[in-house]
VMD Tcl script that draws the C-alpha trace (Angstrom):
set ca {
  {0.00 0.00 0.00}
  {1.29 3.45 -0.88}
  {1.47 6.06 1.88}
  {-0.93 8.32 -0.05}
  {-3.53 5.54 0.24}
  {-4.73 4.81 3.74}
  {-7.24 2.38 5.28}
  {-8.95 2.99 8.62}
  {-11.18 0.34 10.24}
  {-14.22 1.75 12.05}
  {-16.77 -0.20 14.07}
  {-20.35 1.11 13.94}
  {-21.52 1.97 17.44}
  {-25.01 2.72 18.69}
  {-24.20 6.46 18.74}
  {-23.54 6.31 14.96}
  {-27.02 5.02 14.13}
  {-30.59 6.20 13.93}
  {-33.49 4.53 15.75}
  {-33.52 1.75 13.14}
  {-29.88 0.78 13.67}
  {-28.72 2.30 10.36}
  {-25.76 4.70 10.26}
  {-27.10 8.26 10.15}
  {-26.08 9.86 6.86}
  {-24.09 12.75 8.39}
  {-21.89 10.33 10.32}
  {-20.16 9.28 7.11}
  {-18.62 12.78 7.14}
  {-17.22 12.02 10.60}
  {-15.81 8.71 9.38}
  {-14.17 10.46 6.43}
  {-12.73 13.16 8.72}
  {-11.18 10.58 11.04}
  {-9.69 8.73 8.10}
  {-8.15 11.90 6.59}
  {-6.59 12.85 9.93}
  {-5.16 9.34 10.36}
  {-3.90 9.40 6.77}
  {-1.93 12.58 7.48}
  {-0.69 11.10 10.77}
  {0.55 8.00 8.91}
  {2.62 10.35 6.75}
  {4.13 11.94 9.83}
  {1.94 15.05 10.03}
  {-0.10 15.95 13.10}
  {-2.76 18.65 12.88}
  {-1.62 20.39 16.09}
  {1.96 20.61 14.87}
  {0.87 21.91 11.48}
  {-1.16 24.62 13.21}
  {1.37 25.69 15.83}
  {4.62 25.13 13.92}
  {3.53 25.91 10.35}
  {0.49 28.18 10.96}
  {-1.57 25.87 8.75}
  {-4.98 24.31 9.34}
  {-7.52 22.68 7.06}
  {-11.20 23.26 6.42}
  {-13.54 21.37 4.14}
  {-14.11 23.45 1.02}
  {-16.04 20.93 -1.12}
  {-17.84 17.64 -0.46}
  {-19.69 15.32 -2.80}
  {-21.13 12.13 -1.27}
  {-22.83 9.20 -2.90}
  {-24.66 6.77 -0.61}
  {-24.92 3.30 -2.13}
  {-25.89 0.93 0.70}
  {-26.64 1.44 4.40}
  {-24.19 0.51 7.15}
  {-25.68 -0.99 10.31}
  {-25.03 -1.25 14.01}
  {-21.94 -3.29 14.98}
  {-20.63 -3.73 11.43}
  {-16.94 -3.34 10.74}
  {-16.28 -0.72 8.08}
  {-13.09 0.20 6.27}
  {-12.62 3.79 5.19}
  {-10.12 4.31 2.39}
  {-8.46 7.65 1.81}
  {-6.55 8.54 -1.32}
  {-5.00 11.93 -1.96}
  {-5.59 12.67 -5.61}
  {-4.61 16.29 -6.13}
  {-2.48 18.95 -4.53}
  {-2.92 22.60 -5.42}
  {-1.18 25.64 -3.98}
  {-3.60 25.92 -1.03}
  {-5.73 22.76 -1.14}
  {-5.70 18.96 -1.17}
  {-8.20 16.76 -3.02}
  {-9.27 13.34 -1.76}
  {-11.26 10.34 -2.90}
  {-12.67 8.41 0.04}
  {-14.76 5.26 0.27}
  {-16.48 3.20 2.96}
  {-16.48 -0.57 2.51}
  {-18.23 -3.25 4.56}
  {-16.04 -6.04 5.96}
  {-13.18 -5.78 3.42}
  {-11.58 -3.30 1.05}
  {-10.76 -5.94 -1.56}
  {-14.03 -7.85 -1.81}
  {-16.34 -5.96 0.53}
  {-19.45 -4.05 -0.39}
  {-18.94 -0.36 -1.27}
  {-21.35 1.61 0.94}
  {-20.46 5.25 0.36}
  {-17.97 7.26 -1.66}
  {-16.88 10.87 -1.51}
  {-14.84 13.53 -3.25}
  {-13.55 16.04 -0.76}
  {-11.33 19.12 -1.06}
  {-9.64 20.74 1.92}
  {-8.48 24.34 1.86}
  {-5.46 25.46 3.87}
  {-5.89 28.48 6.17}
  {-3.63 30.28 8.60}
  {-4.55 30.94 12.24}
  {-6.36 34.15 11.20}
  {-8.64 32.02 8.97}
  {-7.09 33.42 5.79}
  {-6.11 31.23 2.83}
  {-2.46 30.27 2.70}
  {-0.32 27.94 0.65}
  {0.27 24.43 1.91}
  {3.41 24.10 4.03}
  {6.31 23.20 1.74}
  {7.22 20.05 3.66}
  {3.65 18.75 3.34}
  {3.44 19.61 -0.36}
  {6.69 17.78 -1.14}
  {5.60 14.65 0.72}
  {2.11 14.49 -0.78}
  {3.25 15.18 -4.35}
  {5.89 12.47 -4.01}
  {3.27 9.97 -2.83}
  {0.79 10.90 -5.57}
  {3.48 10.50 -8.24}
  {4.35 7.05 -6.94}
  {0.70 6.00 -7.19}
  {0.38 7.11 -10.80}
  {3.62 5.35 -11.86}
}
mol new
graphics top color blue
foreach p $ca { graphics top sphere $p radius 0.5 }
foreach p [lrange $ca 0 end-1] q [lrange $ca 1 end] { graphics top cylinder $p $q radius 0.2 }
display resetview
């Protein structure tokens, strides 16, 4: 697995579901958020350090979700995160939620998400150079 592709297992808990035991639609955004944070962590980047040492934080700028099948209470899900594009001040992702397995599991939900980079005054800023180098290197190795 390439470092720009990340897999996060998530168990569905009661708090994630509606009264019928089905994952509430907005919780997929939480699953995707957790997976993106863990993806960055796997590359050696922590959000607190990026904020305090690089004056960089991320906000969701664009989201497109497609719900295909419902997830249910107590199921084991796998959230995949793939960085697909780096711009001067943003990162694009493809993310998916699979049931039971990434390889032969059922695809439940997929998303395209773009994060914008802001400074501590909530103004747009370029991505930190160290982050840009690492991500672009990983994306190139995926496409080769």
